[in-house]
N, C-alpha and C positions, 0 to 999 in steps of 0.2 A: 360721858366722853365729850369731845370738843367739836367746836365749829371753827373752821379755818376759812377766812375770806381771802382769796389770793388777789392781792392788790398790785401785783407786778405791772409796771407800765405797759409792757407788751400785751399782757392778757387784757388789760382794760382798753387798750387801743383796738385790739381785734374784736372785743365785745361790742364796742361802739359801731364798728363797721358791720357787724352782724345785725345789730338792731335796725340799721337803716333799711327802710322798706324797698329802696331801689337796688339794693345789693342783689346781684344775679344768683341763680341756683349754683352755678359753678363756683362763684366767689364765696358764697355762703358755705358750701361743702368744704372748700379748702380752708376757710377760716376756722370752722369747727375742728378740723383735723389738726391745724396748727395750735389752736388753743388747748386741745386735749394733750398734745405733746408737752406744752408748758405746764399744764396742771399736773401732768405725770411727775414732773420734778418735785412738786410739793408733796404729793401723796406718798412718794417713795423716799422722802428725805431722811427718814430714820431707819431704813432697812439695815439689818445686821450684816456686818462684814466679818470675814475671816482672812487670815494671812496664809498665802500659798507661796511655794518656792517656784520661781520662774527664771528663765535666762533671756536677757535682752541681747541685742547684737553686740553689746559691749561687755557685759558681765552678768553673773548670777545675782539674784536679789530676792528679798521677801516682799511681797506686794499684796494689797487688799483686793479681795473679790467678794461678791455676794455669797452669803452663807445659806445653806439649806436649799430646799426645793424652790423652783421658780414660781412666780405668782400665777394666779388665775384672774383673768379679766372677764367679768360677767356683764354682758351687754343686754340691756332691756330693749327688746325689739319694739319698733324698728329704728327709732331715732337714736338709740344707743350705738348703732353701728358707726355713726360718724365719729364719736369719741373713741370707739374701740380701735379703729384703724390708726388714729393719731397716737394712742397709747402703744399700739404694736410697733409703731415707728421707733419708739423709745425702748420698748421691752419686747423685742422680737421673739424671745424664747418663751414668753408667757403662754400658758394654756388658756383656752377660751371656753367660756360657758355662755350659752344663749338661753334667755328667758323670754318667752313670748307672752305678752300681756296686751289686752286692749281695754279701753275705758268704756264701760256701759254708760251711754249718754243720758240715760234716765236716772240711774242711781249714782253715777260718777265713781262707782266701785271698779277696781281692777279685776279683770277676768283672765285667768291663765289658759293658754292654749298650747304651750310648748315649753319643755325644759330639757336641756342636755348639758351635762357637766362632766368634768374629769372624775374618775372613780375615787381618786385620792384627794378630793377637795378638802377633806378634814385636816390634811397635813400642810395646806398652803394658805398664804394670805390671799384673800379674795378682794378685788377692787371692782365694785359695781359702778357702771357708767350709764348715765342717762342725762341728756341735756337739761331737763327741767325738773325741779322739785317743787311742784305746785300744791296739790292737796296732800301729797305724801302717800296716797293710797297705793300707787304702783311700786314705789320704793319699798314700802312696808311689805307688800305682797311678795315682791321679789326676794327680799331678805328672809321672809318667813320660809320660802321654799329652799333657799340656800342652807339655812340652818336645819331644815328638815332632812336635807341630804348630807348633813355632817359638818358644814362650814363652821369654823369657830372664830376665825379672825377675819373681820369684814370692815371695809371702808367704802364710803359712798362719795362719788365725784359727779358734780353737775356744773353746768355753766351758769344757770340762773336758779334762784330759789326765792321763796317768800317765807315769812315768819310762820304762817300756818303749817306749811309743809315741813319745815324744820322741827316744829314742836311735835307734829304727828309722828315723824320718824324717831325723834329722840324719846318720845313716850313709849313707843312700841319696841324700840331697840336702843336702849341707852348705852350699849357697849359699842355702837358703831360711830366712828368719827365721820364728819361731813366736811367735804371740801367744795367750795363754790367760788365763782368769780364775782357774784353779786347777790345781795339780798334785796329784791325789788319791793315796791310799795305794797301791792295787794293783788288779790284775784278778782277778776270780773265775774258776773253772774254765771258764766259758762265755765268758770274755773281756769281761765287763761291768765297768765301772769301779766301784770301792768307795772311799768310800761312795756316790759318784756321784749320779745322779738318775733311774736307770732307763733305759729305751729312749727316747731323745729323740724319735725319729720317732713312735712309738706315742703318747707323751704329747702331742705337738704336734697330731697328727691324730685322736686318739681312736680308734685302731684296736686297742686292747687294754684 
């Protein structure tokens, strides 16, 4: 499946503002939310439509509406919450799945501590949201769990990525499309993205 780099001028402008180390917690959180809203347009560009009969204040007509069940937005805790709420601004009827993962700092492997999803997840398109695709371990683990619970159509949305994480995710789940605002240069020895924007969760929630 594919990789889409969202190069829209507004997305790139907001990304630059997020990268600046002097950007405040409140500003960073708002920028993540706004960027998620814009990324949401790209990831939902090809949703299927059906024609329904409605009545405007002027006359009756046939008009397009989304077909089938609403989406599931799957947030990888905790940093995924910033993207989640931006996506919900665009898709307020979406169901929400939460996947709790933390990174073991010795092995860099993702460890799951929480999973809660709609029962009919197998019948819905699932959009996984996490600001960073670094090693790819968290994304792979999250999608492993989603598939284990029946998810069949999955897309992954992040703000920043690197080649290593993209390859890791594509190798493990070649059926999952990836949407990102940037493919950055590399990972540092601690597996943080360079040039990156720091720790998205800490910057979003003011915890460091």
